[in-house]
C-alpha positions in Angstrom: 70.0 -98.2 125.6 72.8 -98.9 127.7 72.0 -97.6 131.1 75.4 -96.1 132.5 74.6 -93.9 135.8 76.6 -91.1 137.4 78.0 -92.1 140.7 75.3 -89.9 142.2 72.8 -91.8 140.5 74.3 -95.0 142.0 74.4 -93.0 145.5 70.6 -92.1 144.8 69.7 -95.6 143.8 71.7 -97.5 146.9 69.5 -94.9 148.9 66.2 -96.3 148.0 66.9 -99.5 148.1 68.2 -98.5 152.0 65.2 -96.6 153.0 61.5 -97.4 152.7 60.2 -94.5 152.7 62.8 -92.2 150.2 62.4 -88.5 149.1 65.1 -87.5 146.4 65.1 -83.7 146.4 67.3 -83.7 143.0 68.0 -80.7 140.8 65.8 -81.0 137.4 67.3 -83.3 134.8 69.2 -85.3 137.0 67.6 -88.4 135.7 64.8 -89.0 138.8 63.1 -91.3 136.6 65.8 -93.8 135.7 67.0 -93.4 139.2 63.8 -94.8 140.7 62.8 -96.9 137.6 66.5 -98.4 138.1 65.8 -99.3 142.0 62.2 -100.5 141.8 63.2 -103.0 139.3 65.4 -104.2 141.5 62.8 -104.8 144.3 60.7 -106.0 141.7 63.3 -108.8 140.0 66.0 -109.1 142.5 65.1 -108.7 146.0 61.6 -109.6 145.5 60.7 -107.3 147.7 57.7 -106.1 145.5 54.9 -107.2 143.3 52.9 -103.9 142.4 54.1 -100.8 142.5 52.2 -97.5 141.7 53.5 -94.5 139.8 51.5 -91.4 140.8 52.8 -88.4 138.0 51.5 -85.1 136.7 49.6 -85.8 133.7 51.6 -85.3 130.6 54.6 -87.2 132.7 52.5 -90.1 133.3 51.5 -90.3 129.2 55.3 -89.8 127.8 58.2 -89.4 130.3 57.1 -92.8 132.7 56.6 -95.0 129.6 59.4 -93.5 127.3 62.0 -94.6 130.4 60.4 -97.6 130.8 61.4 -98.8 127.2 64.4 -96.8 126.6 66.7 -98.6 128.8 68.0 -102.2 128.3 68.5 -103.3 131.7 64.3 -102.6 132.1 63.4 -104.9 129.7 60.5 -107.2 130.4 59.5 -105.0 132.8 55.8 -104.5 132.5 53.5 -101.4 133.0 49.9 -100.5 132.3 48.1 -96.9 131.8 45.9 -96.2 134.6 44.7 -92.8 132.5 41.8 -91.4 130.6 38.4 -92.2 131.4 37.4 -94.7 133.9 36.7 -97.8 131.9 39.7 -97.5 130.9 41.3 -96.7 134.1 39.9 -100.0 135.2 41.2 -101.5 132.3 44.7 -100.2 133.3 44.2 -101.7 136.8 43.1 -105.3 135.4 46.1 -105.7 133.0 48.6 -107.9 134.3 51.7 -105.6 134.8 54.6 -104.8 137.6 54.3 -101.0 137.4 50.8 -98.8 137.1 50.9 -95.4 136.2 48.2 -93.2 137.2 47.8 -89.1 137.3 47.8 -87.2 140.3 44.5 -86.1 139.9 42.9 -89.3 140.1 44.5 -90.3 143.7 41.0 -90.0 145.3 39.7 -92.3 142.8 41.9 -94.9 143.0 42.3 -95.0 147.1 38.2 -95.1 147.1 38.3 -98.3 144.6 40.5 -100.1 146.4 40.3 -99.0 150.4 41.7 -101.4 152.8 42.4 -103.6 149.7 44.9 -101.7 148.5 46.9 -104.0 146.4 50.4 -101.8 145.8 53.5 -102.7 148.2 55.4 -99.4 146.5 53.9 -96.3 145.7 56.3 -93.8 143.5 55.3 -90.0 143.8 57.0 -88.4 140.6 56.7 -84.2 141.9 56.4 -85.1 145.3 55.6 -81.2 145.9 52.5 -81.5 144.3 51.4 -83.3 147.5 52.4 -80.1 149.8 49.0 -79.1 150.9 47.7 -80.9 154.1 44.3 -79.8 152.9 44.1 -81.6 149.6 42.1 -84.5 148.2 44.9 -86.3 147.2 47.0 -85.7 150.4 44.0 -87.0 152.6 43.4 -89.7 150.4 46.9 -91.1 150.2 47.6 -90.9 153.9 44.5 -93.4 154.4 46.2 -95.8 152.6 50.0 -95.1 153.7 49.5 -97.9 156.2 49.1 -100.3 153.9 52.1 -99.4 151.9 55.8 -101.1 152.5 57.7 -98.4 150.6 57.4 -94.7 148.6 59.6 -92.9 146.9 59.0 -89.4 146.4 60.5 -87.5 143.9 61.0 -83.5 143.4 63.5 -80.8 142.1 61.5 -78.2 144.4 60.2 -79.5 147.9 59.5 -75.9 149.5 58.5 -73.4 146.7 56.4 -71.9 149.3 58.4 -72.2 152.6 58.9 -75.0 155.2 55.7 -75.6 155.8 55.1 -76.9 152.6 57.5 -80.0 153.9 55.1 -81.6 156.7 52.6 -83.2 154.3 55.5 -84.6 151.6 57.6 -86.0 154.5 54.5 -87.4 156.7 54.0 -89.7 153.2 57.4 -90.9 153.3 57.9 -91.6 156.6 54.0 -91.6 158.5 55.2 -88.7 160.9 58.7 -90.2 162.2 60.7 -87.0 161.2 58.4 -83.5 161.9 55.4 -85.3 163.7 51.4 -86.7 162.8 49.8 -83.3 162.3 50.3 -80.5 160.6 49.4 -78.4 163.4 51.6 -80.0 165.7 54.3 -79.3 163.1 53.4 -75.6 162.8 53.4 -75.0 166.6 56.6 -76.1 167.3 58.5 -74.5 164.2 56.6 -71.7 163.5 55.1 -68.2 164.2 52.1 -66.1 163.0 53.5 -63.7 160.7 50.6 -61.8 158.5 47.5 -61.6 160.2 43.9 -59.8 160.4 42.4 -59.7 164.0 42.1 -63.7 164.9 42.8 -64.5 160.9 46.5 -65.9 160.3 47.6 -65.5 156.7 51.2 -66.7 156.5 53.5 -68.2 158.9 57.1 -67.4 159.6 59.7 -69.8 160.6 61.0 -69.8 164.6 64.5 -68.6 164.7 67.5 -71.6 164.4 64.5 -74.1 163.9 64.9 -74.2 160.0 68.4 -76.2 160.9 66.4 -78.7 163.4 64.3 -79.6 160.3 66.8 -80.2 158.0 68.0 -82.6 160.4 64.9 -84.2 161.5 64.0 -85.1 158.0 68.4 -86.0 156.7 67.2 -89.4 157.5 64.5 -90.0 154.7 65.9 -87.4 152.1 68.7 -86.6 150.0 69.3 -84.0 147.7 71.6 -82.8 144.8 72.4 -79.9 142.5 73.0 -80.9 138.8 75.9 -78.0 138.8 78.0 -80.4 141.4 77.0 -83.4 139.2 76.3 -82.7 135.7 78.2 -81.2 132.9 75.6 -78.8 131.9 76.0 -76.0 129.2 75.6 -72.8 130.9 72.2 -71.3 131.4 71.8 -67.1 130.8 68.7 -65.5 132.1 68.3 -61.6 130.5 65.4 -59.5 131.5 64.2 -57.2 128.7 62.1 -54.1 130.2 59.5 -52.1 128.0 57.8 -49.3 128.6 53.9 -48.7 128.5 52.1 -45.9 126.5 51.4 -43.3 128.8 47.7 -43.5 128.8 48.2 -47.0 129.6 50.2 -46.4 132.6 47.7 -44.2 133.5 44.7 -46.7 133.6 47.3 -49.4 135.6 47.9 -46.5 138.2 44.2 -46.2 138.9 43.5 -49.7 138.6 46.4 -50.0 141.5 45.2 -47.1 143.6 41.3 -47.5 143.2 41.4 -51.5 142.1 38.6 -50.5 139.5 38.5 -49.6 135.9 35.1 -48.7 134.6 33.7 -49.3 130.8 30.8 -49.2 129.3 29.8 -53.2 128.7 31.7 -54.4 131.5 33.9 -53.4 134.6 37.4 -54.5 135.6 37.1 -54.5 139.4 39.8 -56.0 141.6 37.4 -56.8 144.8 40.5 -58.1 147.0 44.3 -57.9 146.9 44.8 -61.3 145.5 42.7 -60.4 142.5 44.6 -57.1 142.1 47.8 -58.6 141.3 46.1 -61.0 139.3 44.7 -58.0 137.3 48.0 -56.2 137.3 50.0 -59.2 135.6 47.1 -59.2 133.4 47.8 -55.8 132.6 51.7 -56.0 132.0 50.8 -58.9 129.6 48.6 -56.5 127.4 45.3 -57.5 128.3 42.8 -58.4 131.3 39.6 -60.2 131.7 37.0 -58.2 132.7 34.0 -58.9 134.8 32.3 -60.6 132.3 35.4 -62.7 131.2 35.2 -60.4 128.0 38.8 -59.5 127.0 39.7 -56.0 126.8 43.7 -55.2 124.9 45.5 -52.4 126.5 48.7 -52.6 124.4 50.9 -55.0 122.4 54.2 -53.7 123.8 55.5 -57.3 125.0 54.2 -58.7 121.7 56.7 -56.4 119.4 59.5 -57.3 121.8 58.6 -61.0 121.6 58.7 -60.5 117.8 61.9 -59.0 118.2 63.2 -61.6 120.1 62.2 -64.5 117.8 63.5 -62.5 114.4 66.9 -62.6 116.6 67.0 -66.5 116.9 67.2 -66.3 113.8 65.3 -69.2 113.0 65.7 -71.1 115.8 63.2 -72.8 117.6 61.5 -70.9 120.6 59.7 -72.1 123.5 57.5 -69.3 124.8 55.9 -69.3 128.4 52.3 -67.3 128.8 50.8 -67.1 131.9 47.0 -66.6 130.6 45.2 -67.9 128.1 44.5 -64.4 126.1 47.8 -64.2 125.9 48.5 -67.2 124.4 45.4 -66.9 122.2 46.9 -63.1 121.1 50.5 -64.7 120.5 48.6 -67.2 118.4 47.1 -64.4 116.1 50.1 -62.6 115.6 52.1 -65.7 114.8 50.1 -68.5 112.8 52.7 -71.2 112.9 52.8 -71.4 116.8 52.0 -74.7 118.0 50.2 -75.2 121.8 52.6 -77.9 123.8 49.1 -79.8 124.5 48.7 -80.0 120.5 49.0 -84.0 119.7 53.0 -85.4 119.1 53.9 -81.2 119.5 56.6 -82.3 121.7 58.1 -85.0 119.5 58.1 -83.0 116.6 59.7 -80.1 119.1 62.4 -82.4 119.3 62.3 -83.9 116.1 63.3 -79.8 114.9 59.9 -79.3 113.1 58.4 -76.6 115.4 59.9 -72.9 115.4 57.6 -71.5 118.2 56.1 -73.8 121.1 53.4 -72.0 123.1 53.5 -73.3 126.6 51.8 -72.6 129.9 53.9 -73.9 132.7 51.9 -75.4 134.7 51.2 -78.1 131.9 55.3 -77.7 130.9 56.7 -77.6 134.5 57.0 -81.3 135.0 59.1 -84.0 133.9 59.1 -82.8 129.9 62.6 -83.0 127.9 62.5 -80.5 125.6 65.7 -80.1 125.5 66.5 -81.7 122.0 64.5 -79.0 120.0 65.9 -75.9 121.1 67.8 -73.9 123.7 65.7 -69.8 123.5 63.0 -69.9 126.2 61.1 -66.6 126.4 59.1 -65.6 129.1 55.9 -63.5 127.4 54.6 -63.0 131.7 54.7 -65.1 134.2 52.7 -65.9 137.8 54.3 -65.9 141.5 54.5 -69.7 141.7 58.2 -70.5 141.8 58.0 -74.6 141.7 56.1 -73.4 138.2 58.6 -71.1 137.2 61.9 -73.4 138.0 60.6 -75.8 137.0 59.7 -74.6 133.4 63.1 -73.3 133.2 65.0 -76.7 133.5 63.0 -78.2 130.5 65.7 -76.7 128.3 68.5 -76.6 130.7 68.7 -81.2 130.7 71.1 -83.5 130.1 71.5 -83.7 126.2 71.5 -79.9 125.9 74.4 -79.0 124.0 74.5 -75.6 123.6 74.2 -72.3 125.7 70.7 -72.2 126.9 69.1 -68.5 127.2 66.2 -67.7 129.1 64.5 -64.2 128.0 62.0 -62.2 130.2 59.8 -59.7 128.9 58.6 -57.1 132.0 56.8 -54.1 132.0 59.6 -51.1 133.2 57.8 -50.8 136.9 55.4 -52.8 136.4 54.2 -55.7 138.6 55.3 -58.6 137.1 59.2 -57.4 137.2 58.5 -57.1 140.5 57.3 -60.5 141.1 60.6 -61.7 138.9 62.7 -59.7 141.6 61.7 -60.1 144.7 58.8 -63.0 145.0 60.5 -65.4 143.4 64.2 -64.8 144.2 62.8 -64.4 147.9 61.2 -67.8 147.7 63.6 -69.6 145.5 66.6 -68.5 148.2 64.8 -70.4 150.8 64.4 -73.5 149.1 68.4 -73.2 148.6 69.0 -73.3 152.4 66.9 -76.3 152.9 68.3 -77.7 149.2 71.8 -76.5 150.9 71.3 -78.2 154.2 70.3 -81.4 152.4 72.4 -81.6 150.0 74.0 -85.4 150.0 78.1 -84.8 150.6 79.6 -87.0 147.7 83.1 -86.8 148.5 84.7 -87.1 145.1 81.3 -88.1 142.9 80.9 -84.5 141.8 81.4 -84.7 138.0 
């Protein structure tokens, strides 16, 4: 296929070529993969600046999206790639292959760093979903930080750079510029820009940005990051978000209130015990979905109100394919029992069959379907059966259908419990975090005068 880039894609490509550490904070569906591969191809075959490139990606995009994109575009013909995936034997075979691009899943970053150590061979590293390196304490970040001095170029891609606030930025930006913008340590960054927020005696649970310091952060990272919004540069169909509230039976309302108040529901054979506030949130969200794991990991069913609403929405789709997101495995199991024709996205060949219109109901957990998957050719209706408070998963999952190539209005349905915690999470926690992230996106948005589509 001939690659005909949008003006914003040409701008982003030039930004990558001009900056040894480049963060593309582009909205989901704006072609970050194609932009990056085009720049990498020039670095290899035109500029002769790099010979080996490591692409670090979530597992499913590593298997599907990156190889597909390399083989898709005419101008990348002849670019050799190797899959460093699977068992250790398969990964070693992938590293031994003669290629220019090596693709590995992010979980194996510590492994490959330990394998090469100071003999690191990749002059360029591409980090697909840079936000998955947001924790400075994670093994993957610490491993990559060790070999960062041996890397000439780092390209970071994400549409959700700060899903939980600006504190998330430090480790991501460090991998781009080795601390030039935000400092050499997370402690120094935190002390300079943040104040303690929620705490218990000497234990600090969260931090809040100091007054006006967010603007200084945006200014600091503008040299290594650019941001763009799909609404400004792509002619996408409308996306409509719809909320459906269902009412719990009175008996379940009482159980919900008891669990919320006492953090315990006693049952013969296994209590439902929420020993902390965090566990309580998890249990209440499960109850909103209809079932809860008890202390013995047995599933206890409470209601099927969401299942009834899901059935109604599927019937109203009139034969159109439907993508259904769930939060817990027991929800997936109940949905599959109710709809035997439903297919899990992890099933072999499921993505291809969905895009061919051969799957009526596709089930997905946002953690496994939230990055890099192109599902826009198989349908336009997504239904959230239940959700978590992970903003990144939520936003990424919503963009699986609303992407270039989608020809119809996209409908995003949410099935919630009236006065339930799920609706509170949807309308407060997710919205609050989204607004915080949008401030970052706005502050960094490239001012491409006259380039908006």
